[in-house]
N, C-alpha and C positions, 0 to 999 in steps of 0.2 A: 522129176529127180532134182535134188538141190545142187547148188553150186558153190564151189570154193572161190576164195577171193581172186585166185589166178585165172579164173574163168572170164573175168570182165574183158569185154571186147575193147581193144584200143584203136584209136584213130592214128594214122601216120601223117605227120606234119612235114611237108617238103620245103626246106629252106632254099636249096639250090640243086641244079642238075650237074653231073659230071660223068666221066667215063673211067673205067678201070683198065689198067695196062694188063693184057693177058699173059705177059712174060713173067709176071710175079704172082705168088700165091696160086690158089686154085679153089674151085668150089668144093665144099666139104665132102660131097659124095664122090669126088674124083681124086682124093688123096691116094698115094700108094698104100698098099696093105700094111707095111711096117708103120707108116704114119697114121693110118686108119686105126691101128691098134694103139699106137702111142697117144692119140687124141680121141679115144673111144669110150663108150659107156654101154653098159648092158641093162636092159629092163628085165631083171631076173626074177623068176618065180621061185622064191625060197620054199623049200619043202618043210614039213614038220620034222623036227629031230635035231639038225645041226644048229649051232649058234650062228649069229651073223658073221662073227670072226672066222669061223671054220669055213663058211661059204666063200668068203673072200680069199682065204688061203687056197681053196680048191680051184678058184678062178685063176689065180696066179699060177698054179701048177699046170692047169690045162692049157693055158695060153702062153706059158713059158715067159712070164713077166716078172720084173723086179718089184713092181709097186702097183697096188690096187687099194680101193677103199670103198666103204658102203656109206649110204645116206639114211640114217634113222634106224637104230637097232630094232630088230624083231626077236622076241624071246624064242627059245627052241620050240615051244609048242604052237607057235604062231606061224602060219604060212603067208605067202603073197608077195606082192610088189616090193622088191629090194634093189633100188638102182646101185649099180657097182660101176665106179669110174676107174679107168685104166690109166697107168702111168701119168702123163702130164694133165690128164683130164681130172685127176684128184683135186686139182686147184679149184674146181667149180663146186665141190661138195658143200661149201659154206652157203651157196645159193639154194641148195636143196633142203638142208637141215631145218630151216624155219618154215618151209613151205607147208601148206595145208595138206592133211591126210584124210583118206576115207577108208572106212573099215566095214566089213559085214561080220556081225557077231551073233551067236546064239546065246540068249539070256534065259536061264532056267528060274522061273518063279518058284518060291517055296510054299505058295498057297494059290487058291483060286481067285482070279481077278476078273471082274467084268471087263469086256473089250473097251467100252467107253472110258472107264476109269484108267486103264492102261494107256490109252491114246491121250487122255488129259495130262497124265504125269510126264509122259515123254515129251509133250509140247512145252511143259514147265522146264524141262531140262535142255531146251534150246536157248541159244543166246549166251550170255556170260554166266559161267558157273564158278564155284569155288571148289578146289580139290586140295586135299593133302596126299602127297605121294605115298604109296604103300610101303610097308616095312622093308620089303625086298628091293625097292628102288635104289638106283645108284646115285641119288641126288638127296639134297637136305629135305627133311620132311616138314617143310614150312608151308603154311596155307598160301595157295596161289590161285590166280584167275586164269581161266582157260575158256575159249569160245567154242561152242558147238554150232556150227553153221546150219546143219540140218540133221534131222533124225526121222526115219520113216520105217514103219512096220512092213516087211516084205511078206512074211508068212507067220502064221501062228498054229501050233498044234498042242492043245492042252496048255500046259505050263511052260512049254518051250516057244520062245519068241525069237524070230529071225529079223534082225534089225540092221538097216544101213545107216551109218553115222559119218558125217563129215565134220571134222574138228580141227582145231588149232594143234600145231605140233607141240608134243609134250603132254597131251591129254592122256590119261590112263583109263583105257576102257574097262579094265577090270574094276577099278574104283567107281567109274560111272555106272556100271551094272549094279554094284553093291548099293550105291546111293539111290538108284531107282527103286530097288527092293525095299530100302528103308522108307522112301517116300510113299510106297504103296502100302507099307504096313505089314507086309508078309515076308520080307526078305527075298534076296535073289543073288545069283552068282553067274558069272560069265562061263559058259560051257565050252565054247569054241570061238576062235577069232582068226579072221583073214584080212590082211590089208589089200585093198583093191585099188588104192591110188596114193601117190605121193607127188605133189606138185604137178609137173607136166607128164608124168609116167602113170599109166593105168593098165588095166587088164585088156589091152587092145591086141592088134596083130603083132605088136613088137615085143610082147611078153615072151620070154624064152626060158626053157629049162636047161639043166646041166648037160643033158645029152645032146641038146641042140648046139650048145657051145663046143662041146668036145667033137661032135661030128663035122661041124663047119671048119673047125681048125685043122682037123685030120685031112678033109678034102683039099684044103689049100696047101698044106705041107706036102701031101703025098701026090696029089694030082694037079696042083697049080690052079684049081678052081677057086675063084674069088666070090662068086655069087652068093653062096650061103653065108659066108663070113661077113659080107657087107650087109646081109639081111639081119644077122644076129647081133652084130656089133654096130651101134649107132654112133654117128658123129657127136663129138662133145657138144655141138650147138643144140642138140635135142634136149640137153639137161637144163637149158636156160630159156626154154620157150616161154616160160611163165613170167620172165622178167621183162620190163619195158626196155626198148632198144634205142641205140643211137648209132646211126650209120655215118662213117666219116670218109673223107677223101683219101686216095692212096698216099698222098704226101704227108698225111698226119700219122700213118700207121707205125712206121719205125720209131718215131719219137715215143708213142704210146708204149711200144714194146720195150723201151728203155726206161719206162716209169714216169715219163713226162705228163704233166697235166693236160687235159684236153681243152683247147681254146676254141671260142665260138667260131672263128672262120673255117675250122676243119670240119664242122658238122654240116652234113647234107640233109639228113632226115632225123626226125625225133618222134617217138611214139608218145601219146598221151599217157597220163598215169605216173609220171615222174614227179617226186617231191624232193626238196633238199635233204641230203643225208640218206636217201634211198639207194638201194643197190640197182645198177643198170648193167645191161650187156652192151658192150661197144663192138661194132661189127664193121667189116670191110664192104665194099660194094658187091663182092663175090659171095657174101653171106658168111664169111669166116669170123669166128669169135676171136677178137684181139685180147680183150681183157674184161674183167669185172671191175666196175668203178663205182665211186660214191658220187652221186649228183650234188652239184653246188646250187642248182637253180631248179625251178619247176619246168615242166614241159614247155608252157607258154613262154616263160622267160628265155629258155634256150632257143626257142624258135625265133624270138624277136631280137636277140642279143647280136650285136655286130663286133663286140670285143669282150675280153675277159675270160676267166676260167669257168667252164660249164660242168666239168667232172674230173675227179682225180682217181687214177688207177689204184686198185687194191690188190688184185691178183692178175698178173699177166700170164696169158695162156700161150699166145703166139711167140715163136722164136724170133728174136732180134735178127735182122738181115733177110727176112722173108720178103720184105719190100725194100726198095732203095731208100737210103738215107737222104732226107731233104731238109735236115735241120742242122744248125751249127753249134 
């Protein structure tokens, strides 16, 4: 099975050791239920039929929330993984939108094609490809590049081909299917499509349906049971597992919550894979997401720096005052 860019394993570089004060903050899975919902995300299995906007509206109604948002629109006829962020967690959606996607699609060929020729053409459509968005797309129809990370034939029955495709965000699988048909010389169209992955979310044990969400919330509201709601709603930290991370001292947390830049002395650990201008997640020692930030240096430079700015917050997730103020 192929891999998306976010699957790359990262090494943790430890700059210094420190302890965290148990009186402030808490581990993500120990938040109160109101805070769990306020800083929560759903790995939702969108059904065929509703629009992504309708799905979000239903989630808000079920969970009695003011705000929610989704990452990466799925057409009404498309099912599958649709991450939905709740309340304050909507601030992390910018980290999910450009993340790699995986789909399983059924391509119907308009003519008979030998298996070896089909495999040959699909291999040609891996790597960098050119696409012009279809007429119905909500973007400008200018020619653009997109990357196909992998494509593999899962099954074939006559002219119907079941294909798994890992691709860059913004790739149109309907157009991809059409172009494969053109290259084969017989024509083709996409018959069915399901998204099986977006960034860190996939069809694993965390994928939930609408009735799972409704039942879990009802159990909590009516019986005070938290277990199902904690299983269905994930901490916001789950939405940034694909980003490289920086872990900071307790003393640096509140300054970051107020939008201050992160200086080198506040960093305890840094993961490899960070480049200048890249998006990173900044965390406490308890594993709480403080903010999304833009790195100023590479991982190695951050690890070796003894002074200077290493990252600047872009979206602050944690509430100011969660940790004591240690800055002037």
